[in-house]
N, C-alpha and C positions, 0 to 999 in steps of 0.2 A: 437416450437421455432426453427427458422433457423438462422444460422450464416454463415458468409463468411470470407475469408482471406483478410486482408488489402492489400495483394499483388495481389489478383485475386478474383474478385467478383463471378467468376464461380466456385471457390473452396468452396463448401458448406458443412456444417455439421449440424446435429441436436445437441441439448443441451448436451445429454449424450456423444456423440463423442467429442465435443469441450472441455467439462470438463475433460474427462478421458484422452484425448490425450494431452491437454495443448496447443500445437502448431500445426498449419497446416503443411502439408508436405513441403510447399514452404517457410517456415520460416517467414511467416507473423504472424499476431495476429488475433484471432477471434473477430468479431464484429457482433451484431445482425442486421439482415436485416431491422427491424423496431424497433424504440424506441417509444412506445406508450405514448401519453400524458395523464396523469391522470386527472380525472374529476376536474373541478374547485371547485366543492363542497367539494372534499377531501382536496384540497389545502387551501381553506378558513376555514376549520374546523379541521386543523391539531391538535389543542390543545385537541380535543375530542378523539384522538387516542393514545394508548400506543405506546411505542417504538416498541414492537413486532408487534402490529397491523399495524404500518407503514411498517415494513419490509414485512409482509405478503401481504399487498396491492401492494407494488412494485413488488414482485415476481409473484403474480397472473397476473398482467398486462403484465410482460415480458414473462412469461412461457406459458400463455394461458392455454390450457387444456393438455399440455405436461405432467405435474405432477398433480395428483389429489389434490384438495384443502386441504383435510385433511392431506395429506403428506407434502404439503408446510407448513402448520401450524405447524406440528411437527418439521420439519427441522428448521424453524425460531425460534420457542420457545426453542428448545434445544440449539441453537447456541447463541442467544442473551439473556444471563442471567445476564447481568450487565448494568449499566447505562452509559450515556454520558451527564453529566451535563454541562451547560453553566454557567461560573462564570463571574460576572461583575467586570471589572477593573475601568471603568468610563463610562460616557454616550456614548462614541464613541468606546470603546474597550472592547471586551469580549473574554473569553477563553473557547474553547470547550475541555473539559478534556476527552481524549480518552484512558486513562491508567487505567481504573478500572476493566479490565479483568485479567485473570490468569497470563499473562506474562508482565503486566503493560505497554502495548503498543497498539497503534491503530490496529495493525495487528491481534490482537485477534479476531476482528470482522470477517475479511475475512477468517482467518485460521479455526475458529470454524465452520463457515457456510460451508466452503469447505469440511471440514471433514464430516459434516452431509450429504452433497449432494453426495460426493463420496461414502460414506458408503451406501447410498440409492441405487446408481447406481451399486455398486460393490457386493451387497448381492447375486446376482444370479451367480457370477463368482466363478470358482473353483481355478484358479491360483492367486497367490499373485500379488498385485499391488505395484510397487516400485515408490515412489514419490521422485523426485529430486528437491532440492530447494537450490538456492544460496542466501546468506544473507550478507548484509553490516552491520548488527547489530541486528535489532529487528525482522525481518521476521523469522529467525531461531527459536528463543525462542517461538514465537507465534505458528508456525507450529508444533513444538515439543509438546507444551501443547495441541494444538487442536487435533492432531492425536494420542496422547499417548494411547497405548494399544487398538487402533482401529483394530478390527479383520480383517484379510486379507490384511492389508496395512502395508508396511514397508516404513520408511522415511529415506532418506539420505540427510544430510545438509552439504553444502559446504560453508566454511567461510574463509576469508583471514587471514592468520596467523599474529598475532600482531596488527590487525587493528579493533578489537572490544573490548569493555570494559570488565573488569574482570567478572562482574556480567552477562553481556550479554553472554559471553562465557560459564559461568556456566549453564545458562538456557538451552543451547542446547547440552551440553556435559555430563550432569549428570543424565539424566533420564534413559537411557538404554532401555531394552525391545525392542520395534520396532523402536527406534530412534537411528540412527548412525550419528556421526559427522566426517567430513573430514576437516582437517586443511590444507588449500592449501597455498603453497608458492607463493603468488601473491596477486592481488587486487580483489575487488568485481567484477570488469568487467571480470577478468580472470575466476572467479568462474562461472559467468553467461554464459560466452562463452563455458565452459566445459559442462554445463547443456544443452545449445542449441544444441551443436554438438551431444550430446547423443540422443536427440529427433529426429535429422535428420539422424541418423545412422540406415538405414533400416535393416541391418543385426542384430544389437544389439536389435532392437525392435522386431525381430522375436523370440529372445531368452528370453527377459524380457518384461513384461508389464510395461511401463513407463508412468508417468504423472508428471505434474509440480504443485508446490504450490506457485510459485512466482506470482507477479501481472501480469505476462504475461497470466495467466489463468483467463478466464472470470469469473470464480466462485469466485475469490477474489474481483473483482471490484463491482459486484452487491451488496453485503452486505455493502461495504463501502459507497455506495450511501445512505443507510438508515439514517446515522447519520447527513447528511446534512438536511434532512427533520426534524429530531429530534431536531437539533440545531435551525433551523428556527422557529419551533413552540414555543421554549422557550422564544423568544423575542416578545415583543408586536407587534401586526399587525400594530399599529399606530406608525409612526416615520419615520426616514430617511431610504433610501434604504439600504439593507444588502449586504455587500461584504464578501467573504471568503478569508482569507489569509492562504495559504497552504505551509508549509515547504516541500520542494520537492527534491527527489533523483531520483527514477525510474519513478516518475510521475503517479503511479497508483492511489494515493489518489486524486490528482487533476482531473484525468480523471473520477473518480467516481463522483466527483462534477459536471463535465460537463454532465454526464449521468443524474444526478438528475435534472439539469437545463433543459435538453432536455425533461424530463418527465413532466415538467411544474412548477417546483419549481422556483419562481421568484427571482433568485439570480441576483443582479445588476451587479456584476463584480467579477472576480477572480484575486488573486495576487499570483504569483509563487515566492516563496522565497527560494533562494539557498545559499550555501556557495560558495567558490571560484570555485567549479565545476559548472560553470555558462553557459553551452552550450545552455540551453533553454532561459534564459533571453537575452543572446547575439543574439539568433535567433529572438526573439521578437523585438529587436532593429533594426536588419539589414536585416532580411529575409534569412540569410545564416545559415544553420545548419552544424556545424563543430565539430563533436564528437572528443574527445581526451582522452588519458589515465586519469583515475581519480587520484586526489591528496588527500592525507590524511588530515583530518581536525578534529577539536574538535567535530563537529556535524557529526559523522562517518556514521550514517545511510543514509546520503545524499551524500556520497562520490561516485558518479556515473558520469562517463564521457560520457556515451552513453546510455541514459535512454530508456528502451524498449518501454514504453508506449507513447513515442513521436509519434510512428507510429499510434497509435489510435487517438491521438490529431489531427494529420494531416488528418486522415481519416474523422474526424468529420467536418473539415472545408474546405477540398480541393474541387476543381471543378472536378467532376468525369470524365469529358471528357478529362482531362489533366493528365493522369497517369504518363507521363514521367516527369512532372514538379509538382508533387503533393505537395512537400514541399513548393515550391514557390507560388503555387496557394492557399495554405492554409493560407499563411501569413497575408493577409489583414483581414480576419475574425478572426484569432487567436489573432492578436495584438490588435484588438478592444475589444475582450472578456477578455483578460488576460494581466496584467501588470507583468513584471518580474524585480526582484531586487536581488542582490547578495552581501554578506558580508563576511569579513575575520574573523579569530579567535579572534583578538583583539576587533573588533567591537562586536562580539558575547559575549565575556566576559563582556564588558561594559554594554551590554543590560541586561544580567543576574543581574548585580548589580543594574542597574537603576530600573528594575521591582521590585526588592526586596525593595529598598529604597522608591520608589514612591507609590507602591501599597501593600507592605508587602506580596508579592506573589512569591513563588519559581518556577521559570520557567526553563525548561531544555534548553540546547544549541540549539536544533532544534526550539523549540518554541520561543526562544530569537531572532532568525533570522526572524521568522514570525512577531514578535513584531516590529523589525526595519523596515521591509518592509511595514507593515500596517501604521506605523507612517509616513513614507515617502509618501505613497500614500495619506494619509489623509491630509497632508499639502496642496496638490493641490485639494483634494476632501473632504473638511471638512464636508459636509452635508451627511455623510454616517455613518452607524454603521458597525464596522468590527469585524468579528469572527476569531480569530486565532486558528488554530488546534494545540493543545498541544498533540503531538503524542506519548510521552513516559514520564513515571514518572521520575523526575529528579534524583532519587536515583540510576537509572540504570547507571548514569555517576558520581558515588559517589566521586571518588578521585578528578575529575576536579571541581565538584560543591563545595566541601569543600575548595579546593584551591582558587577558584574564590570568594566565599562569606566569607571565613575566619571563618566559624563555621560549626558545624555538621548539617545535615539535616535528616529528618525522613526517615527511611528505612522500608517499609512495611514488615511484618513478612514473607510473601511468597517469598520475595526476600532475606531477611536476612538469611534465613535458608540455602541458597545455598552456602554461603561463604566458609564453611568448607567441602563441598562435593567434592569428588575426580573427577577431570576432566578425561574423557575418550574420546580421539579423535585419529583418524588415520592421521598421517602426510603424505602429498602427494605432489609431485612436480606439477608445472603447466604444465602438459602433458596430452593430451587427450588419448594417447595410454595407459598410465599407469592407468588413471581413468577408461577407458573402460575395461582393464584387471581386475581391482579390482571389478568392477560391475559383470563381468561374473563369477569371481571366488567365489563371495559371494551370488549371486542370480541366 
């Protein structure tokens, strides 16, 4: 499997290099040279395949003979040990529950797969691998759970101080062992910038083997494509076209859906649902991409003002002869394939209440934004079936959910036990020099 940088198609890497480095040296993102289309017989008979078999089929198509079949099967089977059920709200609206993994968030799929794949590639190495990850909420907990006590791998999680929920923070600050949390005085975008600077620091990389576990790493995107196939198979083949509504922050989840579509899954349309950090919906409306500092909202995992995976979205739709105007050349194709909608906190809270009253379903703030976006889309496109990605269990936002609904909600045991555990995090300013010094002194 060969991959190239979104900034330069001549900057080429194989799968191991792309996964272990995370970012190309030119600060682009890795993309596969070819995205194979799966056989129509596979698409037509998805219901005959288990979730794990779907993942294995996708990986074998993408990886070719780069990894032996038996090893691919072991990697996928070890990573995908929980379900992704589709729940019906009504004949038009469905919920894809992606919170049945250990950290109660969709990022468990990518984090666990990445841990297995990196462990596979790292087993011949003698030096430790240090994984850097920035989180706006759920990524950190999923990565911590996925890589916990993985031999030869240390994980450093950067999160914005005061901008994640209490239980989200406990998920990434209470494990210890090979998991270390840095509480940054800044925003998620600041955390992400620190991580990117570290990867581009050639001197630092001579001293420490670094890699990324954010959705900038291609190993995160590949397994996230699995559950689009898994969701599609759970709806009847007969019926209106299927659209996916994706609550979006860094846009890795939606990009994974685009990958599934390119591989042959007949997704009719995508809906990008954001909070007031709406740079992508604004781009879809105007063709102008204008990143800005992120603003804090109720749906904190989507508080991203300059989403990294937008570069991959542009890459999928741009005219390759027009590198100097890639964002503009991608616009016609992207706005046809994706609709974008944005909502504020008051609208989000109203949607949480509406879904409870109308369907007796407890939806988290991120899923609530997806609900609003799908509802708006289906007013103009009623002959569709929409699947909303419910990206995290609502109890991860316990205080807000209780306040909004006016009653307690269920907290799964694996989350409840964290409440009284002691937080261990290193406070750090938003300074690359200090972050760099900390890494060198600790690794």
